[in-house]
N, C-alpha and C positions, 0 to 999 in steps of 0.2 A: 536382430537388426539386419545382419548380413543376408540372411535367408529371405526375409520378407521384402526388404527394399530391392534386392537384386532380382527376386521373382517378379516384382512389379515392373522393373526395367525390362526384363526379358519379354514379358507379355506385351508391353508397349512397343518394343522393337518388332516383335513378330506380327503384331496386328495393326500398328498405327504409325509405322515409319513414314516420315515425310509429311505428317500432319502439321501444318505450319503453326497452329495454335499451341502445340506442345513446345515449340521452340520459345515462344514468348512466355509461356507458363514456367518453363524451366529456367529462363533468365530471371524471372521474378522470384523464383525459389532461391536462386543463388544470392540475390540481394537480401531477401527476407532473413535467411539464415545468418549471414555474416553481420547484418545490421544488429540483430539481437545478441550475437556472440560477442561483438565488440564491447557492449555495455554490461555483459553478464558478469557476475561475481563468482559463481560456483563453477568449478572446473568441469564437472560432469555435464552440467547444462550447456556449457560452451561447446563441448563435443557433440551433444545432442542437437544443438542448433546447426552444427556443421554437417550433420547427416542430411538435413534438409538442403543445405547449400550444395553439397557435393552431388547428391542425387539430382539436384537441379541442373548441374552440368550434363549429366547423362540424359535427362529428359530433353534438354535443349538440343543435344546432338541428335537424338532420335527425331525431333521435330524438323531439324534442318534436312535430314534425310539423305545426304550424299554418302557415298561409300566411305570417304574419309571421316566424316562426322559420326557415322554409325560405328566404324572401327574405333574411333575415339571414345564413344560411349561404352563399348565393351571393354576396352583397355582400362578406362577409368574405373569401371565397376570392379575390375580385378585389383587394380592398385588401391582402390578405396578400402577394400576388405583388409589389406595388409596394414596400411598406415593408420587406419581408424582403430583396428584391433590393438596396435601398438600403443596408440595414445590412450585408449581406455584402460589398457593394462598399466600404463605409467601413472595415470591419475588414480587408478584403483590402488596401486602400490602406495601412493601418497596418502590416500584415505585410510588404508590399512595400518600404515606405520605411524602417521602423524595424527590420525583421528579426525581429520576434516579435509574437505576439498574446497573450502571457501578461500579465495585468494587473499582476502583481507586478513586472514588469520595465519597466513603462511609467509615464507620468505627465508632466504639464506640456507636452504636445505641442501645445497650442492655439496657442502662439506660433509654432511651426514649420510647422504644417499647418492654418491657419485655415479654409480652404475645406472640406477633408475633415471637420474638426470640425463645421462648420455643417451639412453635409448628413447626417452621422451622427446628430447631435442631432435633426434633423427626423425621421429614421427612428425614433429612439428614442421621441420623443413621439407619433408616429403609432401605433406598436404599443401604446403605453400608453393610447391613447384620449383624448388631449388634444382639447379643442374646436378646431374649424377644421382638423382632420386627418382622413384617411380612416378611421383606426381608430375615431374617435369616432362616425362615422355608420354604421358597419357592425357593430361589436361590440355596440353598444347595442341593435340590433334583436333580437339573440339573447337578451340579458338581459331585455329587455322582453317578448319572446315567452314566455320561461319564466314571468315574472310573470303575464302574461295567461292562461296555461294553468294557473295556480294551482300551479305547481311552485316553491314558495318555497325549498325546500332547494336545488334546482338553481340558482336565481337567486343565492342567497347564495354558493354555491361558485364561480360564475362571477365574482362581484364580488371574492371573495377571490383568485381567480387574477389578476384585474386588478391587485390590490395587488402581487402577486409579480412581475407583468410590469413594472410601473413601477419597482419596486424594483431589479430585476436589469438590465433593458435601458434603461429611461428614466433611471435615476440611476447605478447602480453601474458599468455599462459605460462611459458617457461620462466619469464622474467620474475613474475610475482610469486612463483612457487620456489624456484631454485636460487634466485638472486634477490635483488632488492633489499629492503630492510630485514635484518635477521629477526625472525619471530621468537627465537629462543626455544623452539620445540625440540625435545629430546627424542630422536628417532634414528633409525639405521636402515641400511639397504634391506629390501624385502628378502624372503627366503629364496634359496637357489632355484626352486622350481619356477618361481615367478620371473627370476632373472633370465633363466634359460628360455622361457616362452617369449619374453621381450627381445632377447638376442636373436631368436629365429626370425621373428617378424622384422626386426631392424635389418638383418642380413638381406632379406628379400627386397626390402625397400631400396637398398643400395644396389643389389645385384641387378634388378630390373632397370634401374637408372643407368647403370654402366653398360649393361648388355640388353638394350631394348629389343633387339631382333628376336630374342628368346620369347618375348611376349607378342611381338608383332606377327610372328609366324603362326600364331594360334588364332588370329583375328579372322572374321568370316568373309571379308571382302578383299578384293585385289585392289589396293590403293597404296601407292608408294608414298612413303613419308620419311623424312630425315629430321629428327629433332635437333641435332647438334649443328645447326647452321649458324653462321656468324650473326645473321639478323635476329634469329630467335634467342640466341645467347645474349646479345646486346639488349634486346627488349626485356628479357627476364631480369637481367642484372639491374637495369635501370629501375624497373618497377620495385624490385626488392630493396634496392639501395634507398630510393626516395621514401619508401614506406618506413624503413628503419630510421631514416632521418626525421620523418614526421613523428614517429613514436618518441624519439629522444627529446624532441622539442616540446612535446605535449605529454610527457610521461607523468607529470604531476596531475594533469587533468584525467589521465587514464587510470589513476590509482583506484583500485576496486573499493566499492562502498558496500557496507553490510545491508543490502536491501534486496527485495524480491521484485524482479521485473515481470510485468504482466504483458503477455502477448495476446493470444486468443483468450486467455483467462479473463481479460478485461471485460469481454462481452457477457460473461455470466457472473462476474464479481461486482460489476458496476451497474450497467443498465438493466440487466435481467433481474438482479437483486432488488433494484428499485421498483420494477414492475411487480415483482412478487409481493413486496411490502405494500404497494398500493392496492393490489387485489386483496391481500390479506385483511386490509382494513375493512373491506366491505364483505368479503366472503366469510370471514370468521364469525360474525354474528349470525349469518345465514346458516352456517354449519352448526352453530350451537342450537339454533331454532329447530333444525332438522333432527338433531340428536334428542332434544327434549320431546319432540313430536313422536319419535320412535319409542322413547321410554313410556310415554303416556298411552299412545294408541297402538303402535305396532307391537310393543312388548306384550301388552295385555291380550291383544288378538292372537299372538303366537301362543301364549299360555292356554287360551281357550281352545284353540285348534288342537294343541297337544293333548289336552285333557279329553277332548272328544275322540280323537284318533286312538288314544289309549283305551278308552271304554269299548270302542268298536273292535279293537284288536283282542281284548280279553273276552268280550261277550260273544262276538260273532266268529272271528277267525279261530280263536282258541277253542270255541264251542264245537265248530265243525270238525276241526282236526282231532280234538279229544273224543268227540262222539264217534267218528269213524274208527278210531283206535279201539273204543269199547265194543263196538259191533263186531269188528274183526276178531277180537278176543273171545266174545260170546259164541260166534260161529265156530271158532276153533274148538271150544269146549264141547259143542254139540257134535261136531264131527269126530272128536276124540272118542266119544262113547261108541261109535260104530266100529272102532278097532277093538275086536274081542280076542283076537289071536287064535281063533278056531278055523282050521283049514276047510272043514266041511261047509261052514257058513260062507266063506269066501267063494268056494266053488259053486254053491247054490246061487249066490248073487250073480256070479259070472254067467251061469247057464241061463238065469232069468233075463239078464241083460241081452244075451245073445238071441233068445227067442223073441224078445221085444223088438230087437233090431230087425229080425226076419219079418215079423208081422208088419212093421212100419214100411219095410221095403216092398212087401207084397201089396200093401194098400196103394203105394205109390205107382 
């Protein structure tokens, strides 16, 4: 995931920076991802939807095309690798230790898996853009870039997607896994190697948020940006606070349900399946008729041709090959009799051949 998506982002930035259509497509990706993540029940699918959403931020920044927006796309690609890896490891630890990643089957695991809970929450607040996390210092560059480019509509869409991100990954995912109603599942923190891996990713999520210049100094363009301004802090805190309030008021409606959500699957599970059934009603008899025709006519024709070619192979081809072999063998037998082993006879033949050659040359 990290390699393929970031390679695509790199290619878009190198070849298509400033293409306005990418800005709108990226904004649409952010809403598409969070929209399905909010209603999804499976933890891994929630994170998969957010790959679409977070890459949408990067694509939008590339489409805006300003130095600040492009820097934001690069910074967000870097930050995304860290917090998304942390989140996948956290949900993977839950799947490994609890046996499921379905939110409706989980709850109350914070008592049994405290370290995994801590690191997963750090990943959740980082992707949500909490202050002092990597998501805060990278995502805001793209949003600010949209505002400075006077793309107010894009800026509002990106802020709306931030609400959905915090709602689905920052609150819903950890709440229904670690808190909420106790599921009674017996499990414990994952092995030390998994804990260490999550700890490293969590450390860098916080480190980049606290020391953003460490990341900014590696960005490709010269565009000054300060994330910790009073306006940006106030804006972020308000978005996060009102989103948390909305979740609290609607938490019963947000309770996960054991169902499978169809996104693009809908197009081949519903309409295309109906079209296939409709065609099958008429194509199936035709297919049976063609099969019967092949058995009665084609199969018999094939057998007749096979018999004829077999006779030709045995009578003609084998006759020629075997006949040549017999003639070669008979010629060898005749030539063998000329080999007497007498030196005088060989010398006489050689002298006779020499005289014959001289006579032929003289006539020429």
